N, C-alpha and C positions, 0 to 999 in steps of 0.2 A: 504493500500500500504506500503510495507516495505521500510524503508529508504535505499537509495543507499550509500554504504560506499565509502570513498575515494579510497580504493584499487580497488574496482570494477570500479569506475569512471576512475581511471588511466588506466585500461586495456580495457575498452569498446571501441568499434569503434564508434567514434562520426562523422558519415559521413557528417552530416549537419553543421560541424563547421569549422571555420578558424578564424584567428585573425582579427576580425572586420567583417567577412562575413562568411556565410555558403552558398556558391554561387551555390547551386544545385537547379534545379527546383524540386518542391515538388512532381511532378508526377513520379519521379524516385523511385525505390525500396529502402528500408532501409535494411541495412545489420546488422546482429548480429553475435556475436562470441560465439561459444559454449565452453564447459568446456575444451575440448582437443585442442582448438585453431584452429579448422578447420572452414572455412568460410561457412556459411549457408545463402542462399538466403531466405529472409523472407519478403514477401509483408506485409505491415502494413494493417491489416484487423480487422474489428470489426463489429458486428451486429449493425444496426442503432437504438440503444436504447438510452434512456436518459442517461444511465450510461456510455456508451462507444462509442457513435457516434462521428465521427470525423468531425469537422468543421474547415476548413482551411480558412485563410484570402483570399478573392477573390471569395468566394461562401458562400451562406447562406444554401446550401443544405447539410444535414448530409449524409455522404457517407461512404460505407464500405472500400474504399481505398482512399489513399491520392493522389489527383490529382489536378492540376491547369492549366487551359488553358492560364492564364496570367503569365508573368514573376514574380516569387515569390522567394525571398531569405530568408534564415533562419539564425538567430543568436541564438545559444542555450547557456545554462548555462556554458558549457565547454569553449566556446569562451570568455565569460565574466571572468571566472576564469583565463584563460591564459593571459588576458590583464592586470589584476591587476589595474583596473581603479577605480576612485572614483565616477564618473558620467557616466552613460550609453552613454551619448552623445559622449564621447571620443572613444568608440568602434564603434559606428555607423558612425562617420565621416571618419573612415578609408575606408569605403565602397565607391567606386567611383560613385555610383548612387546618393549620397548625395552631394549637393553643399555647398558653404560657408554658415554657419548658420547665420540667421538674428541676433541672440543674443547668446553670449557666454561669458565666463570669460574674453576673450581677446579683446572684442570689445564693451563693455558696460560701460567703465569708463566715457565716455563723454555724456552719455544719461541722460536726466532729469527723466526718469523712465526706469524700466527694468534692473537695475544693477544686474549682476550676474545670470540672466535668461539664461537657456540653451535650445536651440531649434534645430530642424532639418528642412532641406529644400531639398526635393527631386527634382532632375533635375534642380536646380537653378531657380525654378519658384516662390520662395517666401514661407515662412513658413505658411502663411495663405492658401496656396493651397496644403498643406500636412496635411492630417487628421490623428490625433493621437488617438488611442483607447487603452483601457485596457480591456482585455478579450472580445473584439468585441464591447465594448460600449464606448460612447463618454466620453471625459474628459474636465472639465471646463478649459478655458484659464486662463493664469496668467498675461497677459498684458491687461490693461484696454482698452475696446473698440475693442478687437481683439479676435480671436479664437486660438491664439498662445498658445500652451501648453508648460509649463516649465518642462523639463525632470528632474529637481531636485526633483520633486514629485514622481519619479519612484524609488522604493526601489530595487537597483541593484541586491542584493542577493536573492530577492524574485521572480526573473524572471525565468521562465522555458525556454522561448524562445521569440524571437522577429521576427514577420513576417513582411517582407517588400514587399509590393505589389506596383509595379510601373505601372502607367497609370491610366486613368480616371476610377474611381470606384464610382461615385455619385449614379448610379442606385442601388447599393447594400448598400451604407453607408450614402448617403445624401451629402449635400453641403460640400465644402472644400476639396474634394478628387480628385481634378483635376490632380494633379501630382501623387497621389497615397496615400497609407495608410501605416502607421507604427502601428502595433498592438502588444502591450506588453501582453504576455500570462503569467499569474502568475502560480506558482506551486499549485498543488491541492493534497489533500489526503496525505499530508506530515505527517510522523510519526517519532518522535525522536527530537533531538536537534542538531543544527549546529551552531557553533560559529566561528567567523572570526575576526582577528585583523591584521592591516597592517600599516606600517609607511614608508614614502618615503621623499626624499629630493634631490634637485639638486646638481650637482657637485660644484656649487658656494656656497652652504650652505644656500639657501633660498627657498622660496615657499614650505615649509614643508607641507606634506599631511599625514593625519592620519585618520583612520576609524576603527570602531568597530561595529560588527553586530551580532545579535542573532536571530535565527529562531527556533521556536518550534512548534510541532504539535502532536496531538493525536487523535485516533479514539474514537468514542462514541457509547454507546449502542450496543456493539457487532459488530461494523462495520457499523451500520446504519447511522452514522454521522462522521464528522471530523471537527476539529477546528485547525487553524493555526494562529500564531502571529509572527510578525517580528518587532524587534527594531533595529534601525540603527542610527549611528552618524558618521559624517565626517566633516573634517575641512581642507580647502585649504587656506594657509596663504597669498597668493598673491605675486605679483612681480612688482617692480617699474622700470621705464625706465632707471634710473641712475645705475641700477644693472648690465647692460649689455653694453659692449664696443660699440656695433654697434647701440645703441639707446640712449646713455646718453647725446648726444649733438645734438641740432638742426642742421640738415644736409644740406649743400649746395653741391650738386653733381657736378662732374666735367663737366657736359654738359654745365654749364654756362661759362666754359673756353674752350669749343670746344672738350671736351673729352667724355668718355663713361658714360652712365647712370648707377647709382647705385654705383659709385666709390666716396666715401666721400673725399672731399678735404678741404674746408674751412667751418667753422661754419656759419650758416645763422640764426642769432638771430632775435627774435621778435622786432618790432619797438615800443613796449610798455615797456619801461625800468622802473625799480623801482625808478630811480632818476628823471624821467619825461623827456618828449620831448615837447618843447614849441615853437609854431609857430607864428612868427610875420612877417609883411612886410619887416622888416629889417634883417630877417634871422631866422634860426632854432637854438634853444639853448638846451643844455643839460649839464650834469656834467660828467667829466672824472672819471676813477676809483678811483682817489685820492680825489674826491669831489670838484674839481675846475670847475667853470663854463666855458663852451666853446661855441662858436657860430657855431658849425657844428655837424652833427650827421651821423653815419653810422652803419648799422647792420652787415656788413661783411667787410673784408679787414683790413689792419694793422693800418690805421690812417685816419684822415680827417684834412683838412687844417683849423685850428682854429686860430683866431687872438687875442683871449683874454685868452686862456688857453693852456694846453699842447697838446690837440688835439689827445691824444692817443685813440685808438679804438680797436675793435668795442665797441659801447655803448649799444647794444641791450641786450635782456634777453634770457637766455637759458631755454625754456619751458620744455625741456625733463628732466631737473634735478628734476622736480616735478611730472611728469606724471606717470600714472599707466599702465603697460603692461597687467597685469592680476589681476582682482579684487579678494579679499579674499571672500570665500564663506564658511559658516558654516551651516550644515543641521542636523535637528533632524527628524527622520522618524518613523512612526508607521503604520503597515499594518496588516490587519487580514482578514481571510476568513473562513467561516463556511458553512457546508451543513448538512442537516438531512433529512432522508427519512421518510415522514409522512405515506406513504403506498407504495405498490409495484409500483405504477404509479405516485406518486407525491412526490416531494422533495422541501424543502425550502432552500434557500441559501442567504448568505449575504456577502458583501465585505465592508471593510472600510479602509480608508487611511487618515493619518494626516501627514502633513509636515510643518515644520517651517524652513525657510531659511533666514539667515541674511547675508548681504553683505555691503561693504563700498567702497568708491572710494575717490581718491584725485587727483587733477590736480593743475596746477600752479595758483598763485594768480590772482585775477581778473584784466583784462585789461580794463581800463576806459578811455574814451575820452570825450572831451568837446562837440563835435558834433556827427552826426550820429543818426540813428533811436533810439538808446538806450543810447545816450550821456546825459551828465548833462544838456546841452542846445541844444535840438534837432532841434530847429527852425533855428538858424543861426550858431551854433557851437562856438559862441564867449563867452569867460569867461571874464567878466568885472573885470579888476584889479584895477579899480577905482569905487567908489560908492558914491551915494548921502546919506548924513546923513538923517535919517528919518524926514520927515516934513520940510526939508530945501532944498535949492539949492546948499548947500556947498558940494564940491567934495573932497573926501579923498581917498588916495591911500592905497592899501593893503600893510601893512608893511612887509609881507613875500616876496614880489616880489623883486628880485635883480634889482639894478639900471640899469644895462645894458638891461634887458628885458623891464623894464618900459620905457626906452628911445626909444627902437625900436618899441614899440607898437603904434597903431593908433586906432581911432574910426572907426571900419569897418561896424557897423550896424546903425549908425546915431542916437544913443541915447545920444551922448555927452560925453561918457565915453570910455576910452581906453580899448581895449580887446585883448585877445590872444586866440589861440587854444592850447590845450594840449592833450597829450596822456601819461598815466602813469599806471604802474603796481602797484597794491595796496599790496605791500609786507608786510606792517604793519598788514594787516588783516589775514595773513597766507594763506595757500592753500585753494582752494575751495574743500570742503569735502561734502560727502553725506553718510548717514547711512540708510539702507533699511532693513525692517523686513517684511516678506511675510508669511502669514498663509494660508494653503491649507487644506480644508476638503472635503472629498468625501465618500459617502456611497451608496451602491446598495443593495436592498432587492428584492427578487422575488421568484417565484415558477416555477418549471419545471417538466416535466413528459412525459409520452408516451400515445399514443392512438392507437386503432385498432391493438391490439396485437403487439404493439411497432413498427408498420410500420411507424408511425409518431412520431416526438418529438416536444414538444412545450415549450415555456417559456414566462413568463410575468414578467416585472421588473420595478422598480422605481429607478431612478438614480438622485442623488442630489449632486451638487458640489458648493463650495463657496471658493473664494479667496479674502483676504483683504491684502492691502499693506500700510505701513506707512513709510514715508521717511522724514528725517530732514536733511537740508543742511545748510552750512555756507560759508562765504567768499564773500557774495554779500552785496550790499549797499542799503540804503534807499535814493533814488535820491533827494527827497524833502529835507531831512535833510542835504544831501551833499551840495545842493545849498546854504542852510542857512550857513553852516560851511565855505563855500568858500567866502561869502560876509563878509569881515573882515576889521576892522579899528583899530587904536591904541586908547587905553583909555587915556584920558587927565586929569582925576580927576575932582572933582567939588570943590565949595567953602568950603564945609565942610570936604574936604580931602578924600572923598570916591573915590575909584578907584585907580589904580596904573598907574601913567603916563608912557606911552610907552608900556603898556601891550596890546597884541592883543586880540580883542573880536569880537564876531559875531555882525554884525550891527543891525539886527532885534531884538528889545527888547522882542517880544513874543517868538522868537526862544531861546533867552538867558534864558527866564523864564522856558522853556521846557528842559533846560540842554544843549543847544548848546555850543560846544567847537570849537574854530577856527581850521581849517584844513590847515596846511602848506604842500603844495604838491611839494615844490621846494627842490629837493635833496632826496637821498635815506634815508629811515628811519626817515624822518623829521616830520612825523605826530605823534602827541601826542596820548597817550593811551586814554585820555578823548575824543579826537576827534573821534578815532576809535570806542569807545563805543557808541557815539552818532550817528554815521553814519551806522554802520554795521547792517545788517538785516538777520535774520534767515528765511530760507525757509521751508515750509512744503508741503507735498503732500500725499493725501490719495486716495485709490481706493477701490472699491468693485465690485466683479463680481459673479454672480450666474447663475447656469444652472440647469434646471429640465427637465428630460426626462422620459416619460412613453412609453414603447414599448412592443409589443407582436409579437412573431415569431412562425411559424409552418412550419416544413419541414419533408420530408420523401419520400417514394416511392409511386407513383401514381398507376402504373400498370407495368406489365412486358412485354417486347418485346423480340424477339429472341436474340437480342444483349445485353440485360440487362434491368434493371428497369429504368423507366422514373422518374427522381427526380424533385421535385418541392419545392419551399419555398415561403411563403407569409408572410406579416407582416404589421404592422401599428405602427406609432410613433407620439408622440406629444412632442415638445420641446419648451422651453421658455428660452431665454437668456436676461439678463439685466446687465448693467454695468454703473458705474459712476467713475469720477475722479474729485478731488477737490484740487485746489492749494490755497495757501495763497493769501490774497488780493493784496499784492504788485506784486506778479507774474502775477495775472490776469490783472493788469493794466500796466505791464511793468515798474513799478517804482522801481525795484531793479537792474536796469541797465542790466538786462538779457532779455531773450526772453519773449514776451507777450504770455502767455499760458492760454487759457480759461478753465473753468470747462466744463465737458461733462457728459451727462447722457442720457440713452435711453434704449429701450428694443424692442424685437420682439418675435413673436412665430410662429410656423410652424406646420402644420398637414401633415402627409405623409403616403403613402401606397406604397408597392412595391410587385413585384412578380418575381420569377425566375424559369426557367425550364431548364432541361438538358435531351437531348434525345439521347440515343445510337442508331446509325443506323446500323452499322455492327461490328462484333467482330469475332475473331478466324477464319477468312477466308483469302485466298491468297490475298496479297497486302492490306489487311484491318484487321490487327491485332486489331486495334481500329479505329472507325470512329464515332465521337460524335459531336453534335452541342448543343449550349445553347443560352439562351437569358435572359435578365433581364430588368425590367423597373420600374421607380419610378415616382410618381406624388406628388408634394409638393405644399401646399398652404401657402404662407408667408403673414404675416400681413403687410409687407413692399412692396414687389415687386409683390405680387399676385401669380399666378400659374406658376410653372416651371415643365419641363418634362425632364427626363434623361433616357437613355437606353444603352444597349450594346448587341452585339452578339459575340459568341465565337465558335471556332471550334478546334477539335483535331483529327489528323490522324496519325496512326502508321502503315506504310506499312509492317514493320516487328517488331519483339519484341525489336530490338536494337535501333531503330530510331523512334522518334516521332516529328511530326510537330504541331505547335500550333499557334493560331492567335486570336486577339480580335479587335473589332471596337466599339468605345464607344462615346456617346455624354454625356458630364458631365456639371455640373453647379456649380457656387459658388455665393451665395447670399451675398450682402454687409453686413459687420458687423456693430456693433453699432458705432464705431469710424468713419468709412467711411460715415455713414449716418448722424450722429448727432453732430460731433465735430465742435466747433467754430473755429475762425481764430487763429491759433497758429504761432508764429514767428520762423523763422529759418534764419541761416546765411550760405548760400551756398558757397562752395569754388570751385576753378578751373574754374570759368567762364571767357570767353573772350568777351569783348565788341566789336561787329563787327564795331563800328564807330571809334575805335581807329586808328589814322593815317589819317583819312579823312581830306582833305583840303577844301579850300574855293570853289573850282570847281572840277569837275571830279568825278570819282567813280561810274558813271552810276546811276542806280536806288538806289543802296545802299547809295551812296553819297547824293542823293536828300532826301531820307527818313531820314537820320541822321541829315542833316542840317535843316530839318523841326522842330526839337526840339529846342526851344529858347536857352536853356543852351548850347547845342552843338555848335550852331552858335556863341554864345558869347565866348566860349572856343577857337574856331577856329580863331575868330577875334583877340583874345589876344595872341595866340601862333603860328598862321600860320597853324597848323594842330590840330586836336582834340587830346589833350594830357591828360594823366592820371598819377596820382602819386600812391604811394603804398597804401595810405589810401583809395583812390578811389577803388582800386582793392579789398582790404580787407573789405571795408565798405558796401558791398551789402547785403541787408536784403530782407525779403519777408515773406509772410504769406501763410500757408497751411490751407485748410478747408474742411469740409465734405459737403455732398450734399444729402438732404432727397429725391431727385428725382432719385437717382441712381437705375439702374436695375441690374439684375444678369449678371455675366460673363458666357459665354458659351464656351465649349471646344470640339474639335474633336480630338480623339486620336486613334491610332491603333498600334498594335504590330504584328510582325511575327517572329517566331523563331523555333529552332530545338533543340531537346535533343538527344544526342548520348550516349548510355550506352551499349557497345558491350558485353552483357552478354553471347552471343553465343560463344565467344572466351575466353577460360579460362585465357589466358595471359592478356586480356584486360577487364575482367569482372568487375574489381574494378575501371575502368576509367569512368568518366562521364564528358561530355562537353556540354555546352549549348551556344547558340548564339541567340540573339534577336535584332531585329531592332525596334526602337520606334520612333514615330512621334506625337507630340502634338502641336496643334494650339489653342490658347486662344483668343477669340474675345470679344469685349466690355470690355476690361480690365479696371478695376477701377484704375485710376491713375491720378495724376496731371501731366500736361505737363512738361517735363524737362525744366528747365529754359534756358539752352543754346538753346534748340529748339525754345522756345518762342522768344528769341532774334533774331535768324536767320529768323524765320517766319515774324516777324515784320519788320525788316530792310532789309533783303534780298529779301523777297517776298512781302512786303507791305501789309501784312494781318492785317487789323485794329483790328480784334478780339484779336490778341496776343499783339498788341501795347497797348490795354486797360489794360493789366496786368502789364505794365512797367511804373515806375515813375522815371523821371530823375530830378536832382536838377536844378532848373531854374537859380540859381546864385551860385557863389562860397560861401563857408562857411569858417570858420577859418581853417579847415583841409581838406576840400574836394573841388574839382574843379567844376566849372560850367559845367552842362551837364552830370556829372557822375551819374551812376545809384544808386538810393536810394533803390527802392523796385522792386522786381519781384514776383508777386503773383502766386499761383498755387492751383487751386481748383479741387476736385475730379470729374471726369466725366467718362462716359463709351465711350471711344474713341479709345483706343490703342489696339495693337495686340501683342501677344507673340508667338513666334514659336521656337520650339526646336526639334531636332532629333539627333539620334545617334545609336551606336551599343554597346551592352553589350556582353561580352564573359566571361564565367566562366569555370573552369576546376577543377577536383578533382581526385586524385588517391592515393591508399594506397596499401601497401604490407608488408609482413613480410620479413626482411632481413636475419634472421637466425644468426645474429652476436651475439645476446644475447638471452636468453630464453624468449619466448613470446614477442619478440620485434615487433615494428610496426613503419613504416615510412609513414607519410601522407603528401602529397603535395597538396596545394590548391591555387587558384588564381582567381582574378576577374579583368577585364579590361573594361574600358568604353572609347569610342572615341566619342566625340561630333562633329557632322557634322554641326550643326547650333544652335545658341541660340541668337535670334534676337528680339529686341524690336522696334516696329513701333509706333511712337507717333500718327500717323494717318494712317488708312488703305490706302495702295497704296503709302505711303510715303517712304522716305529713311530709311533703317534699321540702328539702332544703334546696331552693332554687339558686343556681349560680349564673344562669343566663342573664345578661344585663348587669352583672357585677364586675368589679375591677378584675381584669384578666380574662374575662369571658364576655366582652361587649357583644351585644346582639348583632351589630353591624361592623363589618371590616371589609376593606377592599384595598387592592394594590393596582395601580395603573402605570403604564410605561409608554413613553413616546420616544422613538429613536429616529434620527435622521442622519443620513450619511451618503458618502460617495466612495470611490476607490481611494480617496485621499484622507478622509476623516470620518468619524462616527461620533455623534453626540446623543446621549440618552438622558432623559429625565424620568425619575421614578418617584411616585407619590404613594405613601402608605397612610391609610386612614384608620383610626381606632375610634369607634363610636363612643358616645358618652356612656358612663357606667356609674353604678351605685356602690357605696361601701357595703361590704358583706353584711347582710341583715342579721347574722349571728352576733354582730358587734352592737348594733343599735336597736334590733328588734323590728325594724321597718326599713323601707327604702326611702330615706329622707335626704341623705347627703349624697349629692350627685357630683361626679367628676366630669368636667366638660370633655367633649370630643377633642381628639388630637390629630394633627396631620403633619407628616414628615416628608420633606422633599430632598431627594438626592440627585446628583448629576455627575456625569463623567464625559470627557471628550478624549478620544483616541486619535492620534495622528499616525498615519501609515507613511513613514518616512521613506520606505523602499519595500521591496519584496520581502525583506528579512528583518525589518526593524519597525517596532511600534513604540510610541511614547504616549503616555496617558496621564491625565490630571483629573482629580475628582474632588467633590465636596459632598459630605454627608450632613444631613440636618441643615440644609442650606438656609432655612428660616431661623435657625438657632432657637428652637423651642425648648423651654425648660420642662422638666418633669413636674407634674402637679404634686402639691403637698398632701401626703396621706400619713397619718400618725403611724409610727412603727408598732404601736400596740394594737392596731386594728387587726381583727381576725383575718387571716389569710395573707397578711403582709409579713413574709418570712425573711425579708431581705435585711432587716436591722436598720434600714434607713427610713427617713421620713417621707418616703415616696415608694411606689411600687416599682422598684428598680428593675425587676424582671419583666415588666410590661412596657414601661415608657423609657424613652431615651434620656439617660442621665449624663451624657458626655457633652452635649451641646454641639455647635458647629465644629467640624473637623475636616482636615484637608489631607490629601494623599497624592503621591505621584509615583510613577513606575515606568519600567521599560521592559519590553519583550524582544528577545532576539532568537532567530531561527537560522540554522545552517546545517 
């Protein structure tokens, strides 16, 4: 195959391209441009032989024409070039069929694993329900316990095209294809050398991005073989929250003052300040900005009424000054492909990919408290500021404690020693950081050929993938060492003069022998470096994931009918998946003041067989230009869930050449992954929860009131306060555990699509116009999910369901910082109980023409639009729906439009992406009141073809320099840690890039 030069690429008609989408059904004809620029209709045809049979995603049958009864969109290499992206995820996310990604650069800074991973999520059904393939074969996942594929492993410049099939495809490709399939098709038979280099930076001068790529290929043995290699490097430097005006300060929106949502007014700082917050029965103490002790505390507002200090405020901590908007990602990529004809009917092929991705994150210093599930003193939350000398009944006071706090403290737990509660930001430890290195290996070897005079093609292959991750984190503490360092007394010296009178030391002699240094937590920067060295703890995390697949496929023409040949495909597959994750010992035990995270390991295997048939009924007759039906079925035997069955039926009818109707009906499955089956109890800290008992009094409230008062702690709280009353620590101090379930069964899904393709080729003026419209409907039952915690609360107290009450633990008595009856834990274990439903409409359009303004010019206009009709989650079948359609991240309306104009000398593209208005998650406010306005982003690129072998290009993303809207980080669903939905909206602002491509 001759290498395509940039000049030809600049002049060719790329019908299946747009910025982010090539939104045409693949059943439409492809057009080519001849030498004198006249347009020639040219159906893509090829004899079904091993060398040139066409296999499109959505069918296993080798076909002489490119057709698909299911909605299929194509992104080709021209689209990727026009976008100037570093990671293919950026291109795909412009397509409205993709939802908010589970993992990306802008939402993984707060994760304990998966930092910098890039995923895709068709239809907002979750990344685990989108199957990612390379050349039609599976790819090992990059997140332990999951099938989630990291798109960092995809060499962007090695891609020929990306096929995006929406709708259930389990019968053709197996588990995980409930929402659809994303198939990356690599270049083949490449000959020559292509080099590319690019540099980009934001208008603010940060998040520099640069990449360099080299692809080379050559034919072997007179054309009997070909070998291609690709080397790639890219680096995205990252972005901190304090680099943007709308995210640099913890935001308090004006709704707290009766105004509009999303309008920043006053800062709303964290209640964990570096100088400490100290709670006693006599009041709450902290230090003002000048280091003076005061007996009041406020996280917002100008001041608080202190009687012993200046009382200037606020006293809280600005977390956003440390947080990460986009993590840095550095990638090294190597990919290779080779094929060689052993005989006329047998060829050997091999593929190999290596990727090394490194990423890092930083967030604010650790917030530590005396009480709570991960506090220093989790039982009662009391920090003893007096201690007994070892082996005596002598009580000594902590010399670091200010006299005012000591005087206000009491013995709250009955041990004879005065204690207090505290909350403090460990600024002396620096920010919490994490460095991640992820290695990906994948290779495929196989044979392919033809049978029966090439009426059938076959292939057999072995696919091996391996991913390992190593992560090192800092900024956490060793809880046991911290307890020792907080138990302090003054040294008094001995008769021999040993010791320094008045010096603070750790009380426990054994702790001192192990290097204990006393920790002074009173005041900002008060902790010594020796204490920090003794207390700090490094975290480690390692994972390993392997995948092995052996598969064999046979497809071709069974026999001829008057309307055409009957096509079939059959195949078998064996797959084994294994995964492990290993945390350090302190993390396992929750003794680093962070979440309790268990180690997890497990494996499963599956044997599968499938068959597909396509039958032409009528052709070239009045009202039946084409009438064709098809079906496919797959049976799978899992070592975990047993036997599953999936199937589909399809139909295509073209009453005339210009109009084609298509439809599919499918039953799909998704088997549980290793994490869902085998993970132990891992701790989490959910946000945005509302305690239904808040405000309940001693009487009244109906069944809700009775259920709440049945909890002893709630009753005690009401007795003390008149109504059930919570403080800020109660609201922020809710924890819980998630866990796997080895008894899980598969998810099952019913999906169907109905659509039309209009390509009026009979009319010369419209023959270059193609419009598609498709309705989709997907319902997933037996969804593997833990019950949402707000749902568990409402079921327990609102409905009196004891099963959900068993998942909730309330504090029976008050602690130093938490109220009696406040929620301590809400657990959530994986079960097959929930339902997902989504439906909507996709519309795409494409039109091109020559304008005659310049020699050989071409104008191309393309667009894709998706309207979501519903996207609902039901915790229990028949229960109330948690609607997500129309909420942030799942806007009802999205579209992408692209306009390209060029000649043989240049090409200019403009791409607009529209995200419709959306509401804040109603789990946060109980209704859809707070609306985020619609957003529109405009990108552009101009490429200059300096010669047959040289291209120079310049581009601007977010040309209008639109800011991301303000959304509180505590809002349900905002997992990015920033005061915006950084995984939905552009947080970078206007940015520029330039690059060069060379071929020879």
